[in-house]
C-alpha positions in Angstrom: -73.1 73.4 4.9 -69.5 73.1 3.8 -67.8 75.9 1.8 -67.7 74.0 -1.4 -71.4 73.0 -1.1 -72.3 76.6 -0.3 -70.4 77.9 -3.4 -71.9 75.2 -5.6 -75.5 76.1 -4.6 -74.8 79.8 -5.3 -73.2 79.0 -8.6 -76.0 76.8 -9.6 -78.6 79.6 -8.9 -76.5 82.1 -10.9 -76.2 79.7 -13.9 -79.9 78.8 -13.9 -80.9 82.5 -13.6 -78.6 83.3 -16.5 -79.9 80.4 -18.6 -76.3 79.3 -19.0 -74.9 75.8 -19.5 -71.2 75.4 -19.1 -68.6 72.8 -18.9 -65.9 73.6 -16.4 -62.6 71.9 -16.6 -59.0 72.5 -16.9 -56.6 74.4 -14.7 -58.6 77.6 -14.4 -62.0 76.2 -13.4 -61.6 76.8 -9.7 -60.7 80.5 -10.3 -63.7 80.9 -12.7 -66.1 79.4 -10.1 -64.6 81.5 -7.3 -64.9 84.7 -9.3 -68.6 84.0 -10.2 -69.5 83.1 -6.6 -67.6 86.1 -5.2 -69.4 88.5 -7.6 -72.8 87.1 -6.6 -71.9 87.3 -2.9 -70.8 90.9 -3.2 -74.1 91.8 -4.8 -76.0 90.1 -2.0 -74.0 92.0 0.6 -74.7 95.3 -1.2 -78.5 94.4 -1.1 -78.2 93.5 2.6 -76.6 96.9 3.3 -79.4 98.7 1.5 -81.9 96.9 3.6 -80.0 97.8 6.8 -79.7 101.4 5.7 -83.4 101.8 5.1 -84.4 104.5 7.5 -88.1 103.8 7.0 -87.8 100.9 9.4 -88.5 101.8 13.1 -87.0 99.7 15.9 -90.3 97.8 16.1 -90.0 97.0 12.4 -86.5 95.4 12.7 -88.2 92.1 12.2 -89.0 93.3 8.7 -85.3 94.0 8.0 -84.4 90.5 9.2 -87.1 88.9 7.2 -85.9 90.8 4.0 -82.3 89.6 4.7 -83.3 86.0 5.2 -85.5 86.2 2.1 -82.5 87.5 0.1 -80.4 84.7 1.4 -83.1 82.2 0.2 -83.1 83.9 -3.3 -79.3 83.5 -3.4 -79.8 79.8 -3.4 -78.5 78.0 -0.3 -81.7 78.7 1.6 -82.1 79.7 5.3 -83.0 76.2 6.6 -85.4 76.1 9.5 -84.6 79.6 10.6 -87.2 81.2 8.2 -90.4 79.7 9.4 -92.2 82.9 10.1 -95.5 81.4 9.2 
C-alpha cells in the first residue's frame, strides 16, 4: 500500500467515526490531512505500547499480544491483509 493510500484509508476511518463531512482544498489541505493522520497514528502507537506493556501476558500468550495489535491495525482502517486469518 502506498503512503498516500495508507493515509487516505486512515483519514477516511477518522472522518467516518467522527461523523464528519469536509471539503478539503486550497493550499493548507495537505497539512490538515497530515496532522489528522499523524494524530490518529500516534494514538494507535500509544495503544500498541499499552498492549506490549501488559504484564498479564506470559511468553506463551504472546500470540494474544500480536492478535490485539493486528486487530488494532484493522480498527485503524487499512486492515491487515491476509496476515490476520487466525480462524
